[in-house]
Structure formats: structure tokens, C-alpha cells
C-alpha positions in Angstrom: -123.6 -144.2 85.3 -122.3 -144.4 88.9 -120.2 -141.3 88.3 -123.2 -139.5 87.0 -125.2 -140.5 90.0 -122.4 -139.3 92.2 -122.6 -136.0 90.5 -126.4 -135.9 91.1 -125.7 -136.3 94.8 -123.2 -133.5 94.8 -125.6 -131.2 92.9 -128.5 -132.0 95.3 -126.3 -131.5 98.4 -125.1 -128.1 97.0 -128.6 -127.0 96.2 -129.8 -128.1 99.7 -127.1 -125.9 101.3 -128.1 -123.0 99.1 -131.7 -123.3 100.2 -130.7 -123.2 103.9 -130.3 -126.8 104.9 -127.2 -127.4 107.0 -126.5 -131.1 106.2 -127.6 -133.6 103.6 -127.3 -137.3 103.3 -128.6 -140.3 101.3 -129.8 -143.7 102.1 -131.8 -146.5 100.4 -135.6 -146.6 100.7 -135.9 -150.0 102.3 -137.2 -151.8 105.4 -135.4 -150.7 108.6 -135.1 -154.3 110.0 -133.3 -153.7 113.3 -135.2 -150.5 114.1 -138.5 -152.4 113.4 -137.8 -154.8 116.3 -136.8 -151.9 118.6 -139.9 -149.9 117.8 -142.2 -153.0 118.3 -140.7 -153.6 121.8 -141.1 -150.0 122.7 -144.7 -150.0 121.7 -145.4 -153.3 123.4 -144.0 -151.8 126.6 -146.5 -148.9 126.2 -143.7 -146.4 126.4 -145.4 -144.2 123.9 -148.1 -143.2 126.4 -151.1 -141.7 124.7 -149.3 -141.1 121.4 -151.5 -143.7 119.7 -150.4 -142.5 116.3 -147.0 -144.0 116.9 -148.6 -147.5 116.6 -150.5 -146.5 113.4 -149.2 -147.4 109.9 -146.5 -149.5 111.5 -145.3 -151.1 108.3 -145.0 -147.8 106.6 -143.1 -146.3 109.6 -140.4 -148.9 109.3 -140.2 -149.0 105.6 -140.1 -145.7 103.7 -140.5 -147.4 100.3 -144.2 -148.1 101.4 -144.8 -144.4 101.5 -143.9 -143.8 97.9 -144.4 -146.3 95.1 -141.2 -147.1 93.3 -139.1 -145.3 95.9 -135.4 -145.9 95.7 -133.7 -143.2 97.8 -134.4 -141.2 100.9 -132.6 -137.8 101.0 -132.3 -136.8 104.6 -131.7 -133.1 105.5 -130.8 -131.4 108.8 -131.6 -127.8 109.7 -129.8 -126.3 112.6 -132.0 -124.4 115.1 -129.4 -123.6 117.8 -130.5 -120.1 118.9 -128.1 -117.3 119.8 -130.8 -115.6 121.9 -132.1 -116.7 125.3 -135.3 -116.0 127.3 -134.9 -112.6 128.9 -136.1 -113.4 132.4 -134.4 -116.2 134.4 -137.5 -117.0 136.5 -139.9 -117.1 133.5 -141.3 -120.6 132.6 -139.0 -122.2 130.1 -139.9 -123.3 126.5 -137.9 -125.6 124.3 -135.5 -123.8 122.0 -137.1 -125.2 118.8 -140.2 -123.1 119.7 -138.4 -119.7 119.9 -139.1 -118.8 116.3 -141.7 -119.4 113.6 -143.1 -122.9 113.4 -140.4 -124.8 111.6 -142.9 -127.0 109.7 -143.8 -124.0 107.4 -140.2 -122.9 106.9 -138.8 -126.3 106.1 -141.7 -127.5 104.0 -141.2 -124.6 101.7 -137.4 -125.4 101.3 -138.3 -129.1 100.7 -140.7 -128.0 97.9 -138.0 -126.0 96.3 -135.4 -128.8 96.5 -137.9 -131.3 95.0 -138.7 -128.9 92.1 -135.0 -128.4 91.5 -134.3 -132.2 91.2 -137.3 -132.6 88.9 -136.5 -129.6 86.7 -132.7 -129.8 86.6 -131.7 -133.4 87.2 -134.4 -136.0 86.8 -137.6 -135.0 84.9 -139.2 -138.4 85.7 -139.0 -137.7 89.4 -141.8 -138.9 91.7 -141.8 -138.8 95.4 -142.9 -137.0 98.6 -141.3 -134.8 101.2 -141.9 -134.6 104.9 -141.1 -132.8 108.0 -142.8 -134.4 111.0 -145.8 -135.0 108.8 -145.7 -138.7 108.1 -145.0 -142.1 109.8 -141.2 -141.9 109.3 -138.4 -143.1 111.6 -136.5 -139.9 110.7 -133.6 -140.3 113.2 -132.9 -143.8 112.0 -132.9 -142.7 108.4 -130.5 -139.8 109.3 -128.1 -142.3 110.9 -128.2 -144.5 107.8 -127.6 -141.4 105.7 -124.4 -140.7 107.6 -125.7 -137.6 109.4 -124.9 -138.7 113.0 -125.7 -141.3 115.6 -128.5 -141.8 118.1 -127.3 -140.5 121.5 -128.1 -142.0 124.8 -130.7 -139.3 125.1 -132.4 -140.8 122.0 -131.7 -137.6 119.9 -129.7 -137.6 116.7 -126.3 -136.1 117.3 -124.3 -134.5 114.4 -120.6 -134.0 115.1 -120.7 -130.3 114.1 -124.4 -129.3 114.6 -125.0 -131.2 117.8 -128.6 -132.3 118.4 -130.5 -129.0 118.0 -131.6 -130.0 114.5 -134.8 -130.4 112.6 -134.9 -133.6 110.4 -136.7 -133.7 107.1 -136.7 -136.0 104.1 -137.5 -136.5 100.5 -138.5 -140.0 99.4 -137.9 -140.3 95.7 -137.8 -142.8 92.8 -134.2 -141.7 91.8 -131.4 -144.1 92.7 -128.5 -142.4 94.4 -125.4 -143.8 96.2 -126.0 -144.1 99.9 -123.8 -142.1 102.3 -121.4 -143.8 104.7 -122.7 -144.0 108.3 -120.5 -142.7 111.0 -119.6 -144.3 114.3 -121.4 -143.6 117.6 -119.3 -141.2 119.7 -121.0 -140.9 123.1 -118.4 -143.2 124.7 -118.9 -143.7 128.5 -120.7 -140.4 128.9 -124.1 -140.6 130.8 -124.7 -136.9 131.4 -128.1 -136.9 129.7 -129.4 -140.0 131.7 -128.1 -138.5 134.9 -129.6 -135.1 134.3 -133.2 -136.2 133.4 -135.2 -134.9 136.4 -138.1 -137.4 135.8 -135.9 -140.4 135.0 -137.5 -140.7 131.6 -134.3 -142.1 130.1 -134.6 -145.6 131.5 -131.4 -146.8 129.7 -129.1 -145.6 126.9 -131.3 -144.9 123.8 -134.5 -145.8 125.6 -137.1 -143.1 126.5 -140.2 -143.8 128.5 -142.3 -141.0 127.0 -144.8 -141.2 129.8 -142.2 -139.7 132.1 -140.7 -137.2 129.6 -141.3 -133.5 130.4 -141.7 -132.8 126.6 -144.5 -135.5 126.4 -146.1 -134.3 129.6 -146.3 -130.7 128.5 -147.2 -131.2 124.8 -148.5 -134.6 123.7 -150.2 -135.4 127.0 -153.8 -134.1 126.9 -154.7 -135.2 130.4 -153.8 -133.8 133.8 -150.1 -134.0 134.6 -149.6 -136.8 137.3 -148.8 -135.4 140.7 -145.8 -137.7 140.9 -144.0 -135.1 138.7 -144.8 -132.2 140.9 -141.5 -130.3 141.7 -139.7 -132.2 139.0 -140.5 -130.1 135.9 -137.5 -127.8 136.3 -139.8 -124.8 135.3 -140.4 -126.3 131.9 -143.8 -125.2 130.4 -143.5 -126.4 126.8 -141.0 -129.1 125.9 -137.7 -129.8 127.6 -134.1 -129.5 126.5 -132.3 -130.7 129.6 -130.9 -133.9 128.1 -129.5 -131.9 125.2 -128.3 -129.0 127.3 -125.9 -131.2 129.2 -124.6 -133.0 126.1 -120.9 -132.1 125.3 -121.7 -132.5 121.6 -124.4 -129.8 121.8 -121.9 -127.4 123.3 -120.0 -127.4 120.1 -122.9 -126.3 117.9 -123.0 -122.8 116.5 -126.1 -120.6 116.3 -128.1 -120.9 113.2 -128.2 -118.1 110.6 -131.6 -118.8 109.1 -133.6 -115.6 109.3 -136.9 -117.4 108.9 -136.2 -119.3 112.2 -135.2 -116.1 114.0 -136.5 -116.0 117.6 -139.7 -114.0 118.3 -138.9 -111.2 120.7 -142.4 -111.2 122.2 -141.9 -114.8 123.2 -138.5 -114.4 124.7 -139.4 -111.3 126.7 -142.4 -112.8 128.5 -142.0 -112.4 132.2 -143.1 -114.9 134.8 -146.1 -112.7 135.6 -147.1 -112.4 131.9 -147.0 -116.1 131.5 -149.3 -116.5 134.6 -151.7 -113.9 133.4 -151.8 -114.9 129.7 -155.2 -114.7 128.1 -156.6 -116.7 125.3 -156.4 -113.6 123.0 -152.8 -113.0 123.9 -151.9 -116.6 123.4 -153.4 -116.5 119.9 -151.5 -113.3 119.0 -148.1 -114.0 120.6 -147.9 -117.7 119.4 -149.8 -117.2 116.1 -146.8 -118.6 114.1 -145.2 -120.6 116.9 -145.0 -124.3 117.5 -146.2 -123.5 121.1 -149.7 -123.3 119.7 -149.6 -127.1 119.4 -150.2 -127.3 123.2 -153.3 -125.1 122.7 -154.2 -122.4 125.2 -155.8 -124.8 127.7 -152.8 -127.1 127.6 -150.4 -124.2 128.2 -152.5 -122.9 131.1 -152.6 -126.4 132.6 -148.8 -126.6 132.4 -148.4 -123.1 134.0 -150.8 -124.0 136.9 -149.0 -127.3 137.5 -145.7 -125.4 137.9 -147.3 -123.0 140.3 -148.7 -125.8 142.4 -145.4 -127.6 142.9 -144.8 -128.5 146.5 
């Protein structure tokens, strides 16, 4: 039976690659005991800022088996989004690389659906489960580590040896028992480039992020005014921030993705500084119609742009 289950894993991994995923791993659906304590401490220290949802469904967040009755395995998948393109104008406000193309939620959700259907139709007719990509209380990076897909870097990102950290993480939680993948060792060594490079000192220590100081949080999750203490420290970032990834040697090794559905949107990359400043609500709706940038909403994006312009 173990041999058969091993074959199942190989079939699933092969199908995942065919569907466009770049890496696939397996781990047991069980309580994440060590991570539970780390998350509790982080929440108790209010480092999640106004992301109140991070404290919701706590027991489900630290135990994927509570999300699916009878769950046995979590299949964790990585999708490389390293772009080959860059924003055209060096003085234009900068957006995070993951927002260059179509909103990844739609692209990956469709691939997850196809993989789930494949497992049910071709491998295990009694399959039951759910699939997620940023749509449920799941400690996805911790699950990816347990599934042998990398380690948590000092910048708190998952780092894959070949893909770097520009990856989307998604998962299927299912009632099929599969052998867990072997975790790999952390390989940051003595490097502290990410901590040293953070302009707002959001990385308070290795693997600890104070979201309240993070540019990504301030420009996306934060719905209030950006505190003046960050004036002049935003590094021209208007939506998200990649600085702690840009300086990581492991990210330098990553190759551009080949997923046509995640191809960068030319209209977004070609926006000039002036166009960003003059952006109307109608233009925002048209240009970012299928982009993750719409998460900030027009009012949030205008707030960010105005904050950059007001820097002292």
C-alpha cells in the first residue's frame, strides 16, 4: 500500500507541473504545535496591526485538519511569479512584483480546481477536501516548510532553493493519506541583508515582522492614514514592497516564470510618474481591472501616492 501511495504522490506532482505549478510537496494535516505558540506571541504583541482577521479562527489557522473533516494530507504547491519585465520608468511609483500581471487568485484557483478534479477522477474517487490560495485561515508558509518546499527566511518569506521567494503558495487539504515530504534545512546562514535593508525597520529580529512598520502593510492592509513617522522612508513604494526580497541572494538565483496567465500587464508597467499622480477613478478601474492592485482601492492608492509626494 505504501508503494501505491508513493505512486499517487508522483502522479499528483507530475499533474501539478503539467498544470503550471512549479513545485509540489506533501505534509500531514495536523496541529502546527510550534507555530501555534509563535503566532500567539505575535498576536499578543499586536504586531498584526489592524489585520484583525489574523486573530480570527485561531484554532483552524494552526490546524488544517479543522478546515476539512477527515483531512489526512495537505498538498502544498508553489507558483513562481518572478517577472522578466520591469517597470518602464525609473522614477515612477513602485508596485510589488506579484501585482504586475493578472490577479493570481483567479489563475491559481482554476489550476487548483483542475488538480482536485484529477485526483478525484483518476486516483481517489472518494476524495473530499478543499483548496485555497490566500482564501482561508491557513499558515501556508509553515505548511510549505513541512512539505519540504523551503525554509522561512529571516525576512519571514518562504525561500525555495531554486525558485527563491517570489512564489505564490496554495494548498489542497484532502482526506487521502499520502507520505509526507522530507523538510530541508534552513540556509540563510549568517546573512542579514534583508534585516539591514528594511527602510522602516519592520524586521525586528530574524523571522519576526512587525506588520505595523511594514511598507506592504502600510500601503495595502492599512486603511487609515500612513503615520508621518514613515515619511521619506517608503522608498517610492506605492503598493507593496519587495525590498527584503530584492536583497536576498537566494532570490537572485530565481528564473523568470513562464506562465502566460501571469504575464505582466503592459499598461501597468508603462505608467509614468505623472500618470500615477493624475490617475482618475475611471482609469484605475480600467487599468487595474484584473490586477491585485485593486485590493488597495482607488482611495487607498491615491492616499499612498499623496504620501509619497509629501515626503520631507
